[in-house]
C-alpha positions in Angstrom: -47.7 -7.9 -59.4 -46.5 -9.3 -56.2 -45.2 -12.4 -58.0 -43.1 -10.3 -60.4 -41.5 -8.4 -57.5 -40.6 -11.6 -55.7 -39.0 -13.1 -58.8 -37.0 -10.0 -59.8 -35.7 -9.2 -56.4 -35.2 -12.8 -55.5 -33.0 -13.4 -58.6 -31.0 -10.2 -57.9 -30.3 -11.1 -54.3 -29.5 -14.7 -55.2 -26.7 -13.4 -57.4 -25.3 -11.0 -54.8 -26.1 -12.2 -51.2 -26.3 -15.3 -49.1 -26.1 -16.6 -45.6 -26.0 -20.0 -43.9 -28.3 -22.4 -42.2 -27.0 -22.2 -38.6 -27.8 -18.5 -38.4 -31.4 -19.4 -38.2 -33.2 -19.4 -34.6 -35.5 -20.2 -31.5 -39.1 -20.3 -30.5 -40.2 -19.5 -27.0 -43.0 -21.9 -27.4 -40.5 -24.6 -28.3 -39.0 -24.3 -24.8 -42.2 -25.3 -23.2 -42.8 -28.4 -25.3 -42.4 -31.6 -23.3 -39.8 -34.1 -24.4 -37.5 -31.5 -26.1 -34.5 -29.8 -24.6 -34.2 -29.5 -20.9 -35.4 -26.0 -20.1 -34.2 -24.1 -17.1 -36.4 -21.2 -15.7 -33.6 -18.7 -16.2 -33.4 -19.7 -19.9 -37.1 -19.1 -20.2 -36.7 -15.7 -18.5 -34.0 -14.6 -20.9 -36.1 -15.5 -23.9 -39.1 -13.6 -22.5 -36.9 -10.6 -21.9 -35.8 -10.7 -25.6 -39.5 -10.9 -26.6 -40.5 -7.9 -24.4 -40.8 -5.2 -27.0 -41.5 -2.5 -24.4 -37.9 -2.8 -23.1 -36.2 -2.1 -26.5 -37.2 0.4 -29.1 -35.6 1.6 -32.3 -35.3 5.4 -32.9 -36.3 6.5 -36.4 -34.9 8.8 -37.6 -31.9 8.2 -35.3 -30.4 11.2 -33.4 -26.8 10.1 -33.0 -25.2 13.3 -31.7 -22.9 12.7 -28.8 -20.0 10.4 -27.8 -20.2 6.6 -28.4 -17.7 4.1 -27.1 -16.8 0.4 -27.1 -17.6 -1.5 -23.9 -14.8 -4.0 -24.3 -12.0 -5.3 -26.5 -13.5 -5.9 -30.0 -12.3 -8.5 -32.5 -12.6 -7.8 -36.2 -11.8 -10.4 -39.0 -8.1 -10.8 -39.5 -8.0 -10.9 -36.5 -7.7 -7.3 -35.4 -8.2 -6.3 -31.7 -9.5 -2.7 -31.2 -11.6 -0.3 -29.2 -13.6 2.6 -30.7 -14.5 6.1 -29.6 -16.7 8.1 -32.0 -18.1 11.6 -31.5 -20.9 13.0 -33.8 -21.4 16.7 -33.6 -24.5 18.8 -34.3 -23.0 20.3 -37.5 -22.7 16.7 -38.9 -19.0 16.6 -38.4 -17.5 13.4 -36.9 -14.3 12.5 -35.1 -13.7 8.8 -34.8 -10.8 7.2 -32.9 -9.9 3.6 -33.5 -7.3 2.1 -31.2 -5.5 -1.1 -32.3 -3.8 -3.6 -30.1 -1.5 -6.6 -30.3 -3.5 -8.7 -27.8 -7.1 -9.8 -27.3 -7.4 -8.1 -23.9 -6.5 -4.7 -25.4 -3.6 -4.2 -23.0 -0.9 -3.4 -25.5 -1.7 -0.6 -27.9 0.0 -0.7 -31.3 -1.3 2.3 -33.2 -4.5 4.4 -33.5 -6.3 6.0 -36.3 -7.7 9.6 -36.1 -10.6 9.9 -38.5 -12.4 13.2 -39.4 -15.2 13.8 -41.8 -18.9 14.5 -42.3 -21.9 12.3 -42.1 -25.4 12.9 -43.6 -28.3 10.6 -42.6 -30.6 9.7 -45.5 -33.6 7.5 -45.8 -34.6 4.2 -44.1 -32.8 1.3 -45.6 -34.9 -0.8 -48.0 -32.5 -3.8 -47.7 -31.8 -3.9 -43.9 -35.1 -3.4 -42.2 -34.8 -1.0 -39.2 -31.6 0.7 -40.4 -31.0 4.1 -41.8 -28.7 4.7 -44.7 -26.1 7.5 -44.6 -23.5 9.2 -46.8 -20.1 10.2 -45.4 -17.1 12.1 -46.6 -13.7 11.7 -45.0 -11.5 14.8 -44.7 -8.5 13.4 -42.9 -7.2 10.2 -41.6 -4.1 10.2 -39.4 -2.1 7.4 -37.7 -0.3 7.5 -34.4 2.3 4.8 -33.5 2.9 3.7 -30.0 6.2 1.9 -30.7 9.1 1.7 -33.2 8.0 -1.9 -34.0 4.5 -0.8 -34.9 5.8 2.0 -37.1 8.2 -0.3 -38.9 5.5 -2.9 -39.6 3.0 -0.3 -41.0 5.8 1.5 -42.9 6.7 -1.8 -44.7 3.0 -2.1 -45.8 2.7 1.5 -46.8 5.8 1.8 -48.9 4.5 -1.0 -51.2 1.5 1.0 -52.3 2.2 4.6 -51.2 5.9 5.1 -51.8 7.6 7.6 -49.5 4.8 7.7 -46.9 7.4 7.4 -44.1 11.0 7.7 -45.1 13.0 4.5 -44.3 15.5 6.3 -42.0 12.8 8.0 -39.8 12.4 6.8 -36.3 9.3 6.7 -34.2 8.2 10.0 -32.8 5.8 9.7 -29.8 2.6 11.5 -30.3 3.2 12.5 -33.9 0.2 12.1 -36.3 1.2 10.8 -39.7 -1.4 11.7 -42.4 -2.7 8.7 -44.3 -5.6 10.5 -46.1 -6.1 14.2 -46.9 -9.0 15.3 -49.1 -7.4 18.7 -49.4 -4.2 17.2 -50.8 -6.0 14.5 -52.8 -3.9 11.8 -51.1 -5.0 8.5 -49.8 -2.6 5.9 -48.4 -5.2 3.9 -46.4 -5.5 0.9 -48.8 -2.3 -0.6 -47.5 -3.9 -1.2 -44.1 -7.2 -2.3 -45.6 -8.9 0.6 -44.0 -12.6 1.4 -44.7 -15.2 3.5 -42.9 -18.2 2.0 -44.8 -19.6 1.1 -41.4 -20.8 4.8 -41.3 -23.2 4.0 -44.3 -25.6 2.0 -42.2 -26.9 3.2 -38.8 -29.4 1.9 -36.2 -30.1 3.4 -32.8 -31.8 1.4 -30.0 -32.9 2.5 -26.6 -33.3 -0.1 -23.9 -34.4 0.0 -20.3 -32.5 -2.5 -18.1 -34.7 -2.7 -15.0 -33.5 -6.2 -14.2 -29.8 -5.1 -14.0 -30.0 -2.0 -11.8 -32.2 0.1 -14.0 -31.4 3.0 -16.3 -31.5 3.8 -19.9 -29.0 2.3 -22.3 -28.5 3.7 -25.8 -26.8 1.5 -28.4 -25.5 2.6 -31.7 -25.2 -0.1 -34.4 -23.0 0.7 -37.3 -22.5 -1.4 -40.5 -20.5 -4.7 -40.4 -17.1 -5.2 -42.0 -16.4 -7.9 -44.5 -14.9 -11.1 -43.1 -12.4 -11.0 -45.9 -10.2 -8.0 -45.3 -9.4 -7.7 -49.0 -13.1 -7.1 -49.7 -13.6 -4.3 -47.1 -13.1 -1.4 -49.5 -15.8 -2.7 -51.9 -18.3 -4.1 -49.4 -21.5 -2.1 -48.5 -22.8 -3.2 -45.1 -26.2 -4.8 -44.6 -25.6 -6.1 -41.1 -24.0 -4.7 -38.0 -20.9 -4.8 -35.8 -21.2 -5.1 -32.0 -22.8 -1.9 -30.9 -21.2 1.2 -29.4 -22.9 2.5 -26.3 -23.6 6.1 -25.3 -21.1 7.6 -23.0 -24.0 9.1 -21.0 -26.4 6.1 -21.2 -24.6 2.8 -20.9 -24.8 -0.4 -18.9 -23.6 0.1 -15.4 -21.2 -0.9 -14.0 -18.8 -0.6 -17.0 -15.2 -1.0 -16.0 -13.8 0.0 -19.3 -16.2 2.8 -20.4 -14.4 5.5 -18.5 -11.1 4.4 -19.7 -12.1 4.6 -23.4 -14.1 7.8 -22.9 -11.1 9.7 -21.5 -8.6 8.4 -24.0 -7.3 10.2 -27.1 -4.8 9.5 -29.8 -1.9 10.5 -27.5 -3.2 8.5 -24.6 -4.7 5.2 -25.8 -6.9 3.2 -23.5 -5.3 0.3 -21.8 -8.2 -1.9 -20.6 -8.2 -3.3 -17.0 -7.3 -6.9 -16.5 -10.2 -9.3 -16.0 -10.3 -13.0 -14.9 -10.5 -15.4 -17.8 -13.1 -18.1 -17.2 -12.3 -21.7 -18.3 -13.0 -22.3 -22.0 -15.5 -25.1 -21.8 -18.9 -25.1 -23.5 -21.0 -27.3 -21.1 -24.4 -25.9 -20.2 -27.1 -23.8 -21.9 -26.7 -20.5 -23.7 -29.2 -18.0 -25.2 -29.0 -14.9 -27.3 -28.4 -11.7 -25.4 -30.2 -9.6 -28.1 -32.2 -9.9 -31.3 -29.4 -10.6 -33.7 -29.1 -9.2 -37.2 -27.0 -10.8 -39.9 -26.0 -9.6 -43.3 -28.6 -10.4 -46.0 -31.7 -9.5 -44.0 -31.5 -12.2 -41.3 -33.0 -11.6 -37.9 -32.7 -14.4 -35.3 -32.2 -15.7 -31.8 -30.2 -18.7 -30.7 -30.3 -21.3 -27.9 -27.5 -23.7 -27.7 -27.0 -26.7 -25.4 -23.8 -28.6 -24.9 -24.2 -31.9 -23.0 -22.4 -33.5 -20.1 -20.7 -36.0 -22.4 -18.7 -33.1 -23.7 -19.3 -34.3 -27.2 -22.9 -33.9 -28.3 -24.7 -30.6 -28.8 -28.2 -29.3 -29.8 -29.2 -25.8 -31.1 -32.6 -24.2 -31.5 -32.7 -21.3 -33.9 -35.7 -19.0 -34.4 -35.9 -16.9 -37.6 -37.9 -13.6 -37.7 -39.0 -11.1 -40.3 -38.2 -8.0 -38.3 -35.3 -6.5 -36.4 -37.0 -6.6 -33.0 -37.6 -10.4 -33.3 -41.4 -10.0 -33.0 -42.6 -11.7 -36.2 -41.5 -15.4 -36.2 -41.2 -17.2 -39.6 -39.9 -20.6 -38.7 -37.8 -22.5 -36.1 -34.9 -24.9 -36.8 -33.6 -27.5 -34.4 -30.2 -29.0 -35.1 -28.1 -31.7 -33.3 -24.8 -33.4 -33.7 -21.3 -33.7 -32.3 -18.2 -31.5 -31.7 -14.6 -32.2 -31.1 -12.3 -31.3 -28.2 -11.2 -27.7 -28.4 -7.6 -26.6 -28.9 -6.1 -23.1 -28.4 -6.1 -21.1 -31.6 -2.7 -20.0 -32.9 -4.1 -17.6 -35.3 -6.7 -15.9 -33.0 -5.2 -15.2 -29.6 -7.7 -15.9 -26.8 -9.9 -18.2 -29.0 -10.4 -21.9 -29.1 -10.8 -24.0 -32.2 -13.1 -27.0 -32.6 -15.1 -28.8 -35.3 -18.9 -29.2 -35.4 -20.8 -31.9 -37.1 -24.6 -31.5 -37.8 -26.5 -34.6 -38.8 -30.1 -34.2 -37.5 -32.3 -31.2 -38.3 -36.0 -30.5 -37.6 -38.0 -27.6 -39.0 -41.2 -26.0 -37.8 -43.0 -23.4 -40.1 -44.6 -20.5 -38.3 -46.2 -18.5 -41.1 -48.1 -19.1 -44.3 -45.2 -18.0 -46.6 -42.8 -20.7 -45.2 -45.7 -23.3 -45.0 -46.5 -22.8 -48.7 -42.9 -23.1 -49.7 -42.4 -26.3 -47.8 -45.6 -27.9 -49.0 -44.8 -27.2 -52.6 -41.3 -28.5 -52.5 -40.3 -31.3 -54.8 -41.2 -34.7 -53.2 -38.2 -36.3 -51.5 -36.3 -33.0 -51.3 -37.6 -31.6 -47.9 -39.3 -33.9 -45.5 -42.8 -35.1 -46.4 -44.0 -32.9 -49.2 -47.6 -31.6 -48.7 -47.7 -32.7 -45.0 -46.3 -29.6 -43.4 -48.5 -27.8 -40.8 -48.0 -24.5 -39.0 -46.6 -25.1 -35.5 -45.7 -28.8 -36.2 -42.1 -29.8 -36.3 -40.8 -32.2 -39.0 -37.6 -34.1 -39.4 -35.7 -33.2 -42.6 -32.8 -35.5 -41.9 -34.6 -38.4 -43.6 -34.4 -36.5 -46.9 -30.8 -35.5 -46.4 -31.8 -31.9 -45.6 -34.2 -29.5 -47.4 -33.5 -28.2 -50.9 -36.0 -25.4 -50.5 -34.1 -24.1 -47.4 -30.7 -24.7 -48.8 -29.9 -27.5 -46.2 -27.8 -30.5 -47.0 -27.0 -33.1 -44.3 -24.7 -34.3 -42.8 -22.5 -31.2 -42.6 -19.2 -30.2 -40.8 -18.0 -26.7 -39.9 -14.6 -25.5 -38.5 -15.5 -23.2 -35.6 -13.9 -20.7 -33.2 -15.2 -19.7 -29.7 -14.2 -17.9 -26.6 -15.8 -17.5 -23.1 -15.8 -14.2 -21.3 -17.5 -12.7 -18.2 -19.5 -9.5 -18.2 -19.7 -6.9 -15.6 -22.5 -8.7 -13.9 -20.5 -11.9 -13.6 -22.5 -13.6 -16.3 -20.6 -16.0 -18.6 -20.7 -15.0 -22.3 -20.1 -17.4 -25.2 -18.8 -15.9 -28.5 -19.0 -18.3 -31.5 -17.2 -17.6 -34.8 -18.6 -15.0 -37.1 -20.3 -16.3 -40.3 -18.6 -15.5 -43.6 -20.0 -12.4 -45.2 -20.3 -14.0 -48.6 -22.8 -16.5 -47.2 -20.5 -19.5 -47.6 -19.8 -22.1 -44.9 -16.6 -22.6 -42.9 -16.5 -26.2 -44.2 -12.7 -26.3 -44.6 -10.0 -25.3 -42.1 -8.8 -22.4 -44.2 -12.3 -20.8 -43.8 -12.3 -21.0 -40.0 -13.6 -17.7 -38.5 -11.2 -15.1 -37.2 -13.8 -13.0 -35.4 -17.1 -13.5 -33.4 -20.9 -13.3 -33.5 -22.8 -11.4 -30.8 -22.4 -13.2 -27.5 -24.7 -15.8 -26.0 -25.4 -15.6 -22.2 -25.1 -18.7 -20.1 -28.6 -19.4 -18.7 -27.7 -22.7 -17.1 -24.3 -24.1 -16.3 -25.6 -27.5 -15.1 -24.6 -30.7 -16.9 -27.3 -32.0 -19.2 -28.0 -35.3 -20.9 -28.3 -35.5 -24.6 -31.6 -36.5 -26.3 -31.9 -40.2 -26.9 -31.4 -39.9 -30.7 -29.4 -42.2 -32.9 -26.9 -39.9 -34.7 -24.7 -40.9 -37.6 -21.0 -40.4 -37.0 -19.8 -40.1 -40.6 -16.2 -39.2 -41.1 -15.8 -35.5 -41.8 -14.3 -36.2 -45.2 -17.5 -37.8 -46.3 -19.8 -35.0 -45.2 -21.7 -33.0 -47.8 -21.5 -29.2 -47.7 -24.5 -26.9 -47.8 -25.7 -26.1 -51.2 -25.6 -22.6 -52.7 -25.9 -20.1 -49.8 -28.0 -17.5 -51.6 -31.1 -19.4 -50.6 -31.2 -17.6 -47.2 -31.1 -14.1 -48.8 -33.8 -15.1 -51.3 -36.0 -16.6 -48.5 -35.5 -13.6 -46.2 -36.4 -11.0 -48.8 -39.4 -13.1 -49.9 -40.8 -13.0 -46.4 -40.1 -9.2 -45.9 -41.8 -8.4 -49.3 -44.7 -10.6 -48.4 -45.3 -8.7 -45.2 -44.8 -5.3 -46.9 -47.3 -6.1 -49.7 -49.9 -7.4 -47.2 -49.6 -4.2 -45.1 -49.8 -1.9 -48.2 
């Protein structure tokens, strides 16, 4: 019976979903192993904090009534720069404000969307563990322009698909709300701006106690992710999350922008305060700031090290079966080189570079992964039949691992930015992975938005491991094979745990 479930669901997911190798994660035990990466005490502390289940709890079913706000300038694929302010009322009505900007610091508002509707929470999500599914209906969507230029740009888009939305001769009227969608009038002109509120169809609420940062309760509302291809937004049903909104009552203190966004409305858009921009260099060690959730049922943490030679890098990735990152499945350690960064012309505030991965090690941490590796075809994934739980093996000698969907060597065209949080900690944002599970292996697929931030846990220069890395030309590098392997593997693990528990 279990076998039939695995096969049927695996085939279905393999056709629909996928993800990529470097979203896979980091074992706390690995940091204590002599001869591996140089481990700083603060890095170990950060990892222990992530593993402390008493600090973070998920609320099921979630009570999301109240006011929820962005805590900074967000970047969506495109790129789009925005802030959000959502209010959920006891009668299930919602009012969502989205403020869009022309710059990555959210200093120059362009227009805002006023979204009104109704939300009904349903059952726990079967696909995205720890999430709750929801139904929503939009009653109205209005747009407010903050300049004649913004109005002209949007009008040009609108009149292609929604003729007569704004008459050509009309000038910008400050404070006027132009109606894009009306359920009452059965009119919808939102397609022209690739608008979608499918983020409301997936909800997760977390409570966290931040005793190490001044104490206090923090409530985070995770809503569904948006597709990295803007043309796919209207059809995409989320199975991952965006960066969370925080409760206006229970948020991280201090928060310089929270009050600004909380007090804003469509007639008075938030203009975020200026902050110092740290240098855009990667040198040092960086760890996940939270248990990260990716589309296609991936739960992970990351630990990246960029060495003092400013060219080589290493990454430890720890993969889990649960959204609190408590049930490890396997670790992956990767190493390679990266190029000198250049300022991105497409994504303001971002820096472009290229990563090469040519060495990978895997460590199985549960029986499901162990069995899969040991039954892999000889010569396709390390030494077949020799895998042991807790023992790391080099898969570079077999050109990767077919069972895990890994092919080596591999090159990716990346994007990153460095910011500073309200506690003066440096944050590293790496490019968001394509929603369709493919790899940014060509310049045209370079990300235009970011993953959750990593926190710098050591800024000291470090020396690379004494490994002999191949420096093949990027044009000769093999891409990863079909990306649906990760979705299939993740669901296989989740089903295995579910069946054992039931």
